[in-house]
MDTraj code that builds the backbone (N, CA, C; nanometers):
import mdtraj as md
import numpy as np

residues = "UNK UNK UNK UNK UNK UNK UNK UNK UNK UNK UNK UNK UNK UNK UNK UNK UNK UNK UNK UNK UNK UNK UNK UNK UNK UNK UNK UNK UNK UNK UNK UNK UNK UNK UNK UNK UNK UNK UNK UNK UNK UNK UNK UNK UNK UNK UNK UNK UNK UNK UNK UNK UNK UNK UNK UNK UNK UNK UNK UNK UNK UNK UNK UNK UNK UNK UNK UNK UNK UNK UNK".split()
xyz = np.array([
    [6.6154, -0.9110, 7.7001],
    [6.5373, -0.9653, 7.6602],
    [6.3726, -0.8146, 7.6413],
    [6.4118, -0.7434, 7.5029],
    [6.2858, -0.6394, 7.5172],
    [6.2011, -0.7221, 7.3624],
    [6.0988, -0.7357, 7.3662],
    [5.9923, -0.7141, 7.2734],
    [5.8581, -0.5779, 7.2499],
    [5.8795, -0.5985, 7.1128],
    [5.8868, -0.5104, 7.0840],
    [5.7150, -0.5243, 7.0000],
    [5.6432, -0.4381, 6.9734],
    [5.5281, -0.4665, 6.9492],
    [5.5126, -0.4459, 6.7195],
    [5.4891, -0.5075, 6.6685],
    [5.4823, -0.4939, 6.5476],
    [5.4418, -0.3335, 6.5212],
    [5.5130, -0.2960, 6.3955],
    [5.4341, -0.1794, 6.3564],
    [5.2705, -0.2132, 6.2828],
    [5.2185, -0.1184, 6.2832],
    [5.0217, -0.1275, 6.2221],
    [5.0584, -0.1007, 6.0526],
    [4.9971, -0.1740, 6.0151],
    [4.9940, -0.2131, 5.8866],
    [4.8675, -0.1981, 5.8271],
    [4.7514, -0.1809, 5.8831],
    [4.6683, -0.1441, 5.8257],
    [4.5384, -0.0261, 5.9088],
    [4.4497, 0.0490, 5.8800],
    [4.3786, 0.1373, 5.9470],
    [4.3367, 0.0520, 5.9967],
    [4.2994, 0.0842, 6.1088],
    [4.1878, 0.0366, 6.2403],
    [3.9995, 0.0539, 6.1618],
    [4.0596, 0.1773, 6.1078],
    [3.8468, 0.1651, 6.0804],
    [3.7834, 0.1246, 5.9233],
    [3.9074, 0.0715, 5.8473],
    [3.8475, 0.0141, 5.7010],
    [3.9049, -0.0661, 5.7056],
    [3.9797, -0.1703, 5.7941],
    [4.1129, -0.2363, 5.7304],
    [4.2093, -0.2261, 5.6237],
    [4.2176, -0.1015, 5.5523],
    [4.3069, -0.1140, 5.4051],
    [4.4606, -0.1147, 5.4977],
    [4.5410, -0.1325, 5.3858],
    [4.6808, -0.1223, 5.3703],
    [4.6807, 0.0303, 5.4359],
    [4.7435, 0.0716, 5.4710],
    [4.7829, 0.1684, 5.5217],
    [4.9081, 0.2927, 5.3736],
    [4.9219, 0.1433, 5.3562],
    [5.0193, 0.2607, 5.2118],
    [4.8850, 0.3044, 5.0703],
    [4.7769, 0.3065, 5.1215],
    [4.6925, 0.3555, 5.0380],
    [4.6450, 0.4489, 5.0417],
    [4.6563, 0.5497, 5.1615],
    [4.6167, 0.7022, 5.2118],
    [4.4835, 0.6866, 5.2412],
    [4.4777, 0.5938, 5.3160],
    [4.3086, 0.5857, 5.3610],
    [4.2608, 0.6794, 5.4159],
    [4.1635, 0.7592, 5.3975],
    [4.1023, 0.8536, 5.5068],
    [4.0611, 0.8334, 5.6455],
    [4.0849, 0.9486, 5.7280],
    [4.0193, 0.8886, 5.8521],
    [3.8584, 0.9687, 5.8884],
    [3.7855, 0.9244, 5.9234],
    [3.6452, 1.0033, 5.9396],
    [3.7002, 1.1028, 6.0798],
    [3.5850, 1.1642, 6.0800],
    [3.5973, 1.2649, 6.1546],
    [3.5321, 1.2013, 6.2713],
    [3.4511, 1.0931, 6.3311],
    [3.4205, 1.0458, 6.4393],
    [3.5255, 0.9724, 6.4993],
    [3.6707, 0.9604, 6.4121],
    [3.7348, 0.8340, 6.4399],
    [3.8443, 0.9592, 6.5144],
    [3.8745, 1.0261, 6.4657],
    [3.9858, 1.1696, 6.4983],
    [3.9455, 1.1919, 6.6044],
    [3.7743, 1.2387, 6.6382],
    [3.7697, 1.2918, 6.8070],
    [3.7555, 1.2030, 6.8536],
    [3.8076, 1.0675, 6.8736],
    [3.7878, 0.9182, 6.9568],
    [3.6915, 0.8470, 6.9689],
    [3.5602, 0.9173, 6.8917],
    [3.3831, 0.8747, 6.9212],
    [3.3637, 0.6986, 6.8644],
    [3.4200, 0.6994, 6.7878],
    [3.3892, 0.5056, 6.7148],
    [3.5286, 0.4603, 6.7188],
    [3.5021, 0.3264, 6.7571],
    [3.5749, 0.1998, 6.7830],
    [3.6498, 0.1823, 6.6726],
    [3.7840, 0.1181, 6.7231],
    [3.8394, 0.0320, 6.5926],
    [3.7559, -0.0791, 6.5076],
    [3.7190, -0.0848, 6.3943],
    [3.6769, -0.1853, 6.3767],
    [3.8229, -0.3268, 6.3277],
    [3.8742, -0.3191, 6.2769],
    [3.9874, -0.3891, 6.2363],
    [4.1193, -0.3702, 6.2976],
    [4.1938, -0.4855, 6.2903],
    [4.3011, -0.5327, 6.3943],
    [4.4026, -0.4486, 6.3012],
    [4.5034, -0.3344, 6.3534],
    [4.5882, -0.2867, 6.2809],
    [4.7431, -0.3821, 6.2555],
    [4.6819, -0.4806, 6.3266],
    [4.8245, -0.5709, 6.2809],
    [4.8358, -0.6915, 6.1628],
    [4.6496, -0.7203, 6.1154],
    [4.6569, -0.8305, 5.9946],
    [4.4796, -0.8084, 5.9553],
    [4.4145, -0.6785, 5.9843],
    [4.3748, -0.6252, 5.9594],
    [4.1774, -0.7159, 5.9316],
    [4.2355, -0.8015, 6.0424],
    [4.0891, -0.9407, 6.0550],
    [4.0156, -0.8258, 6.1602],
    [3.8740, -0.8586, 6.1132],
    [3.7431, -0.8529, 6.1883],
    [3.7634, -0.8219, 6.3162],
    [3.7311, -0.7319, 6.4344],
    [3.7705, -0.7265, 6.5747],
    [3.6371, -0.7407, 6.6644],
    [3.6620, -0.8130, 6.7249],
    [3.4921, -0.7963, 6.8497],
    [3.4891, -0.6932, 6.9207],
    [3.3671, -0.5892, 6.8502],
    [3.3396, -0.5232, 6.9547],
    [3.2213, -0.4677, 7.0529],
    [3.2555, -0.4577, 7.1389],
    [3.1874, -0.3696, 7.2957],
    [3.2038, -0.2797, 7.3233],
    [3.0191, -0.1732, 7.2351],
    [3.0542, -0.0560, 7.3702],
    [2.9549, -0.0500, 7.4272],
    [2.9410, 0.0321, 7.5351],
    [2.9162, 0.0507, 7.6900],
    [2.9114, 0.2138, 7.7119],
    [2.8700, 0.2304, 7.8133],
    [2.7988, 0.3657, 7.8279],
    [2.9733, 0.4906, 7.8848],
    [3.0472, 0.3960, 7.9496],
    [3.1860, 0.4374, 7.9355],
    [3.2932, 0.4402, 7.8964],
    [3.2446, 0.3650, 7.7137],
    [3.4314, 0.3294, 7.6229],
    [3.3657, 0.1953, 7.5524],
    [3.4885, 0.1382, 7.4958],
    [3.4986, 0.0261, 7.4808],
    [3.5973, -0.0676, 7.4435],
    [3.5610, -0.1677, 7.4019],
    [3.6501, -0.2965, 7.4249],
    [3.6612, -0.3496, 7.2887],
    [3.8056, -0.3662, 7.2584],
    [3.8036, -0.4885, 7.1002],
    [3.8833, -0.5618, 7.0866],
    [3.8565, -0.6772, 7.0609],
    [3.9910, -0.7788, 7.0512],
    [3.9498, -0.8727, 6.9407],
    [4.1091, -0.8749, 6.8420],
    [4.1678, -0.9490, 6.7469],
    [4.1628, -1.0838, 6.7922],
    [4.1586, -1.1982, 6.7827],
    [4.1586, -1.3165, 6.7740],
    [4.3279, -1.3784, 6.7834],
    [4.3618, -1.2525, 6.7428],
    [4.5524, -1.3613, 6.7058],
    [4.6311, -1.2055, 6.8004],
    [4.6155, -1.0830, 6.7939],
    [4.6374, -1.0103, 6.8748],
    [4.5906, -0.9521, 7.0202],
    [4.5164, -1.0279, 7.0682],
    [4.4127, -0.9608, 7.1834],
    [4.3272, -0.8405, 7.1960],
    [4.3935, -0.7598, 7.3243],
    [4.2511, -0.6730, 7.3369],
    [4.2505, -0.5060, 7.3487],
    [4.2202, -0.4877, 7.2953],
    [4.2712, -0.2952, 7.3644],
    [4.1445, -0.2381, 7.4642],
    [4.1751, -0.1412, 7.4772],
    [3.9579, -0.0463, 7.5198],
    [4.0463, 0.0728, 7.5300],
    [3.9052, 0.1737, 7.4965],
    [3.8921, 0.3169, 7.4857],
    [3.9686, 0.3945, 7.6022],
    [4.0102, 0.2668, 7.7463],
    [4.1018, 0.3629, 7.8299],
    [4.2438, 0.3679, 7.8268],
    [4.3098, 0.2547, 7.6922],
    [4.4670, 0.2582, 7.6936],
    [4.4596, 0.2676, 7.5659],
    [4.3570, 0.3017, 7.4890],
    [4.3615, 0.3110, 7.3112],
    [4.4567, 0.5004, 7.3138],
    [4.5768, 0.4579, 7.2079],
    [4.6682, 0.5637, 7.1820],
    [4.5275, 0.6675, 7.0747],
    [4.5588, 0.7670, 7.0772],
    [4.5370, 0.8731, 6.9841],
    [4.5978, 0.9385, 6.9325],
])
top = md.Topology()
chain = top.add_chain()
for i, resn in enumerate(residues, 1):
    res = top.add_residue(resn, chain, resSeq=i)
    for name in ("N", "CA", "C"):
        top.add_atom(name, md.element.get_by_symbol(name[0]), res)
traj = md.Trajectory(xyz[None], top)
């Protein structure tokens, strides 16, 4: 049995639905800004920034980090 992740529905930087055509900031495009909102439920994530990267955790969908985050 294969489990697939749901399709992202929200912007990771503003929390707004992707259907609204949300602009993405230059810092986010360059990978300098960590995501602040969960792309699946738009909940505000707990973000920890360190000198070598960042981690972001959604209470419902788990954790992502700068090393595994898709750009």
